[in-house]
C-alpha positions as CSV (number, residue, x, y, z in Angstrom):
1,M,-117.9,-87.3,37.3
2,N,-121.4,-86.0,38.2
3,V,-120.4,-82.4,38.7
4,I,-119.1,-79.9,36.2
5,R,-117.6,-76.5,36.9
6,A,-119.4,-74.3,34.4
7,F,-120.4,-70.8,33.4
8,I,-122.7,-69.1,30.8
9,A,-121.0,-66.6,28.5
10,I,-121.1,-64.8,25.1
11,P,-118.2,-66.2,23.0
12,L,-116.1,-63.9,20.8
13,P,-114.9,-64.6,17.3
14,A,-111.3,-66.0,17.3
15,S,-110.2,-63.2,15.1
16,L,-111.4,-60.6,17.7
17,Q,-109.8,-62.6,20.6
18,E,-106.5,-62.5,18.7
19,Q,-106.8,-58.8,17.8
20,I,-107.4,-57.9,21.4
21,Y,-104.5,-60.0,22.5
22,S,-102.2,-58.5,19.9
23,E,-103.1,-54.9,20.5
24,T,-102.8,-55.2,24.2
25,Q,-99.4,-56.8,24.0
26,P,-97.7,-53.5,25.1
27,L,-99.5,-53.8,28.5
28,R,-98.2,-57.3,29.1
29,T,-94.7,-56.2,28.0
30,Q,-94.7,-53.2,30.4
31,L,-96.4,-54.9,33.4
32,G,-95.0,-58.4,33.0
33,H,-96.5,-61.6,34.4
34,E,-95.5,-61.4,38.0
35,I,-98.0,-58.8,39.2
36,I,-100.8,-59.6,36.7
37,R,-101.9,-63.1,35.5
38,W,-103.0,-62.5,31.9
39,V,-105.9,-64.3,30.3
40,P,-105.0,-66.3,27.1
41,P,-106.8,-65.1,24.0
42,E,-109.0,-68.2,23.7
43,N,-110.4,-67.5,27.2
44,I,-111.6,-63.9,26.4
45,H,-115.4,-63.8,26.6
46,I,-118.3,-61.9,28.2
47,T,-119.5,-63.8,31.3
48,L,-123.2,-63.7,31.9
49,K,-123.4,-66.1,34.8
50,F,-120.9,-68.1,36.7
51,L,-122.5,-71.4,37.8
52,G,-119.6,-73.1,39.6
53,D,-119.8,-76.8,40.3
54,T,-123.1,-77.9,38.9
55,E,-124.7,-81.4,38.7
56,K,-125.0,-82.8,35.2
57,E,-128.7,-83.3,35.5
58,K,-129.2,-79.6,36.4
59,L,-127.1,-78.7,33.4
60,E,-129.3,-80.8,31.1
61,K,-132.3,-78.9,32.4
62,L,-130.5,-75.6,32.0
63,K,-129.8,-76.4,28.3
64,R,-133.4,-76.9,27.6
65,L,-134.5,-73.8,29.5
66,L,-131.9,-71.6,27.9
67,A,-132.7,-72.7,24.3
68,K,-136.4,-72.0,24.9
69,E,-135.9,-68.7,26.6
70,I,-133.6,-66.9,24.1
71,I,-134.9,-68.2,20.8
72,E,-137.3,-65.2,20.6
73,T,-134.4,-62.8,21.4
74,P,-133.1,-61.1,18.3
75,S,-129.4,-61.0,17.6
76,F,-127.8,-57.6,18.3
77,E,-124.5,-55.8,18.1
78,I,-122.3,-54.5,20.9
79,S,-119.2,-52.3,20.9
80,V,-115.9,-53.4,22.4
81,K,-113.7,-50.6,23.5
82,D,-111.9,-48.8,26.3
83,L,-109.8,-50.1,29.2
84,G,-110.4,-50.1,32.9
85,V,-110.0,-51.9,36.2
86,F,-112.2,-53.3,39.0
87,P,-112.9,-52.1,41.6
88,N,-111.1,-48.8,40.9
89,I,-107.9,-47.3,39.6
90,S,-106.3,-46.9,43.1
91,R,-106.9,-50.6,44.1
92,P,-106.9,-52.6,40.8
93,S,-107.7,-56.3,41.0
94,V,-109.0,-57.0,37.5
95,V,-107.9,-55.3,34.2
96,W,-110.6,-55.3,31.5
97,I,-111.7,-54.2,28.1
98,G,-115.1,-52.5,28.1
99,V,-118.3,-53.7,26.4
100,E,-121.1,-51.3,25.6
101,N,-123.9,-52.4,28.0
102,S,-126.9,-51.7,25.8
103,G,-130.4,-52.4,26.9
104,K,-130.4,-55.6,24.8
105,L,-127.4,-56.9,26.6
106,S,-128.9,-56.2,30.0
107,T,-132.1,-57.9,29.0
108,L,-130.2,-61.0,27.8
109,H,-128.3,-61.0,31.1
110,Q,-131.5,-60.8,33.1
111,S,-133.0,-63.7,31.1
112,V,-130.0,-65.9,31.7
113,Q,-130.1,-65.0,35.5
114,A,-133.8,-66.0,35.6
115,V,-133.2,-69.3,33.8
116,A,-130.3,-70.1,36.0
117,S,-132.3,-69.5,39.1
118,Q,-134.7,-72.3,38.0
119,I,-131.9,-74.8,38.6
120,G,-131.1,-73.4,42.0
121,S,-128.4,-71.0,41.0
122,V,-128.3,-67.9,43.3
123,P,-128.9,-64.6,41.5
124,E,-126.0,-62.1,41.4
125,K,-126.2,-59.4,44.0
126,R,-123.7,-57.2,42.2
127,Q,-124.9,-55.0,39.3
128,F,-124.1,-56.5,35.9
129,S,-121.0,-54.8,34.4
130,A,-120.3,-56.3,31.0
131,H,-116.5,-56.6,30.3
132,L,-113.7,-58.7,28.9
133,T,-111.2,-59.7,31.5
134,L,-107.6,-59.2,30.3
135,G,-105.9,-60.1,33.5
136,R,-106.1,-60.4,37.3
137,V,-103.7,-58.8,39.8
138,T,-101.6,-61.4,41.6
139,R,-100.7,-61.3,45.3
140,K,-97.4,-59.7,44.3
141,G,-99.4,-57.0,42.5
142,Y,-101.0,-55.7,45.7
143,N,-98.0,-53.9,47.1
144,K,-97.9,-50.1,46.8
145,Q,-95.2,-50.0,44.2
146,A,-96.9,-52.6,41.9
147,R,-100.2,-50.8,42.2
148,F,-98.6,-47.5,41.2
149,Q,-97.0,-49.2,38.2
150,I,-100.3,-50.7,37.1
151,C,-102.1,-47.3,37.5
152,K,-99.4,-45.4,35.7
153,T,-99.3,-47.9,32.8
154,L,-103.1,-48.0,32.3
155,E,-103.4,-44.2,32.5
156,E,-100.8,-43.8,29.8
157,S,-102.2,-46.6,27.6
158,V,-103.7,-46.0,24.2
159,K,-107.5,-45.7,23.7
160,Y,-108.7,-49.1,22.5
161,N,-111.6,-49.5,20.1
162,F,-112.2,-52.9,18.6
163,G,-115.4,-52.0,16.8
164,K,-118.7,-53.9,16.9
165,V,-119.4,-57.6,17.3
166,L,-122.6,-59.5,16.6
167,V,-124.1,-61.4,19.5
168,N,-126.1,-64.3,18.1
169,S,-125.5,-67.1,20.6
170,I,-124.6,-67.9,24.2
171,H,-122.6,-70.9,25.4
172,I,-122.4,-73.0,28.5
173,F,-118.7,-73.5,29.0
174,Q,-117.0,-76.2,31.1
175,S,-114.0,-74.8,33.0
176,K,-111.3,-77.2,34.0
177,L,-108.6,-75.9,36.3
178,T,-105.1,-77.0,35.4
179,P,-101.6,-76.0,36.7
180,K,-101.3,-73.8,33.6
181,G,-104.6,-72.1,34.2
182,A,-108.3,-72.7,33.3
183,K,-109.2,-74.5,30.1
184,H,-112.6,-73.6,28.7
185,S,-114.7,-75.8,26.4
186,T,-118.2,-75.3,25.0
187,I,-120.7,-78.0,26.2
188,F,-123.8,-76.3,24.8
189,E,-124.7,-73.5,22.4
190,A,-128.1,-71.7,22.4
191,R,-128.7,-69.4,19.4
192,L,-130.5,-66.2,19.6
193,G,-133.2,-65.5,17.0
194,D,-131.8,-65.3,13.5
195,F,-133.5,-62.1,12.8
196,F,-131.2,-59.1,13.4
197,E,-132.4,-55.8,14.8
């Protein structure tokens, strides 16, 4: 296979993935699985760039470019908290946990975008909005009653605060689509500078 479906993301510690999954269990209990397709804990991450189907040769070049680009970027912390939806509460399509979009995170995102453009990946037109996807609304979730149920549940939900997490690497993930959902596996890790600001 000469093409790999891939994306670039910031991974989360397994302990934080499990904590998020555990503490948001009431949402899954209340909303069920018919109107929202929930993300399994091991797939919770911060996407920096979706590459889609990419030739292996281009990925090899991308690995070299990424490693060189971010080695001078210091590790930094981000806050993981709050709950929201895209595009808005009246027409929810994605349920997410928020990530504090500090200047350092925005700078890292811009660096990744610039590197990806060097292998022919088209830059994102949408403004970067750092988040952790919890679930995606299914077709059944787009009727009026389901939307109302989603909005009411989210508005009555507790305020989440998962604390801070250290960002010290970015990964290129391979995403394989299966009947049970996407399976993500790391194919490359690029570490940020070991000095911490």
